[in-house]
C-alpha positions as CSV (number, residue, x, y, z in Angstrom):
1,Q,0.0,0.0,0.0
2,V,1.4,3.3,-1.1
3,Q,1.6,5.9,1.7
4,L,3.0,9.3,2.4
5,V,2.6,10.4,6.0
6,E,3.5,13.9,7.1
7,S,4.3,14.7,10.7
8,G,6.0,17.4,12.8
9,G,3.5,20.2,12.4
10,G,2.4,22.2,15.4
11,L,2.3,25.6,17.1
12,V,5.4,27.8,17.0
13,Q,6.1,31.5,17.7
14,T,7.1,33.9,15.0
15,G,10.7,33.4,14.3
16,G,10.7,29.9,15.5
17,S,11.5,26.6,13.7
18,L,9.9,23.3,12.9
19,R,11.0,20.2,11.1
20,L,8.4,18.4,9.1
21,S,8.8,14.8,8.1
22,C,7.3,12.9,5.1
23,Q,7.5,9.1,5.6
24,A,7.1,7.2,2.4
25,S,6.2,3.5,2.0
26,G,4.9,1.2,-0.7
27,F,6.8,2.5,-3.7
28,T,10.4,2.8,-4.9
29,F,11.5,5.9,-3.0
30,N,14.7,6.5,-4.9
31,D,12.9,6.7,-8.3
32,H,10.8,9.6,-7.2
33,A,10.9,13.3,-6.7
34,I,9.4,14.5,-3.4
35,A,7.9,17.9,-3.3
36,W,6.5,20.0,-0.4
37,F,3.3,22.1,-0.8
38,R,1.2,24.1,1.5
39,Q,-2.3,25.4,1.5
40,R,-3.0,28.6,3.4
41,P,-6.5,29.5,4.5
42,G,-8.5,30.7,1.6
43,K,-5.7,30.2,-0.9
44,K,-4.7,27.7,-3.5
45,R,-2.2,25.0,-2.8
46,E,1.3,26.3,-3.6
47,G,4.6,24.5,-4.2
48,L,7.5,25.2,-2.0
49,S,10.4,22.9,-2.7
50,C,11.5,19.6,-4.3
51,I,14.2,17.1,-3.8
52,L,15.2,14.6,-6.5
53,D,16.3,11.0,-6.0
54,D,20.0,11.8,-6.1
55,G,19.8,14.8,-3.9
56,P,19.5,18.1,-5.8
57,T,17.1,20.4,-4.1
58,Y,15.0,23.3,-5.4
59,Y,13.1,26.1,-3.7
60,E,10.4,28.6,-4.5
61,D,11.8,32.1,-4.1
62,T,9.7,33.1,-1.1
63,V,11.0,30.3,1.0
64,K,14.5,30.0,-0.3
65,G,17.0,30.6,2.6
66,R,14.3,29.8,5.3
67,F,13.2,26.3,4.4
68,T,15.5,23.4,3.8
69,V,14.6,20.1,2.3
70,S,16.6,16.9,2.9
71,S,16.2,13.2,2.8
72,D,17.3,10.0,4.5
73,N,17.0,7.4,1.8
74,S,17.8,4.6,4.2
75,K,14.6,5.5,6.0
76,N,12.5,6.6,3.1
77,V,11.9,9.9,4.7
78,V,12.1,13.5,3.5
79,Y,12.3,16.4,5.8
80,L,11.4,20.1,5.5
81,Q,13.1,22.3,8.0
82,L,11.2,25.5,8.5
83,A,13.1,28.4,10.0
84,N,12.4,32.0,10.9
85,L,8.6,31.3,10.6
86,K,6.5,34.3,9.7
87,P,2.9,35.2,10.2
88,E,2.2,34.3,6.5
89,D,3.5,30.7,7.0
90,P,0.6,29.0,8.8
91,A,-0.9,26.4,6.5
92,V,-1.4,22.7,6.0
93,Y,1.8,21.4,4.7
94,Y,1.8,18.4,2.3
95,C,4.3,16.2,0.7
96,A,3.8,14.5,-2.7
97,A,5.8,12.1,-4.8
98,A,6.1,11.7,-8.6
99,P,8.5,9.7,-10.8
100,V,11.6,11.7,-11.4
101,W,11.2,11.2,-15.2
102,Q,7.9,12.9,-15.0
103,V,9.2,15.9,-13.1
104,V,12.2,16.3,-15.3
105,G,10.0,16.1,-18.4
106,G,8.0,19.0,-17.0
107,I,11.1,21.0,-16.4
108,L,12.0,20.7,-20.1
109,A,8.5,22.0,-20.8
110,G,9.2,25.1,-18.7
111,Q,7.4,24.0,-15.5
112,T,8.9,24.3,-12.0
113,Y,10.0,21.2,-10.0
114,W,7.1,21.8,-7.6
115,D,4.4,22.4,-10.2
116,P,1.4,20.5,-8.8
117,A,0.7,19.2,-12.3
118,H,3.7,16.8,-11.9
119,Y,2.1,15.2,-8.9
120,E,-1.5,15.0,-9.8
121,S,-1.2,11.4,-10.7
122,G,1.3,10.7,-8.0
123,Y,1.1,10.2,-4.3
124,W,0.0,12.7,-1.6
125,G,0.0,12.7,2.1
126,Q,-2.8,13.9,4.3
127,G,-1.0,17.0,5.5
128,T,0.3,18.4,8.8
129,Q,-0.9,21.8,10.2
130,V,1.6,24.5,11.0
131,T,0.5,27.4,13.2
132,V,2.5,30.5,13.9
133,S,1.7,32.7,16.8
134,S,2.8,36.3,17.3
């Protein structure tokens, strides 16, 4: 059974940090790109970052320098370290997986690594809530 399970969300003060985890099972982890998304209240789901099977990482400009994605392939887990959290960061954070070839093909067509279109037919987790207090 294919599963992506996010964890690590919670309540943190402005300027604080959290580490989110995305535990994958039921598919070949190393053949997939894993992306992180978030959905803020009243807004569309937005892509944040992506990590490919051999380690390259990519970030959307608004989170570059604050968020860091990494993976532990031995444990089939991807992390998203959130730092210097701001009032605009509260959201449900999701991870999603898609075959690397599909993501790379989209890049060649001018899409970003975290374009939701790559992941529509892939796997999604249920999300983890991040709340930031002032």
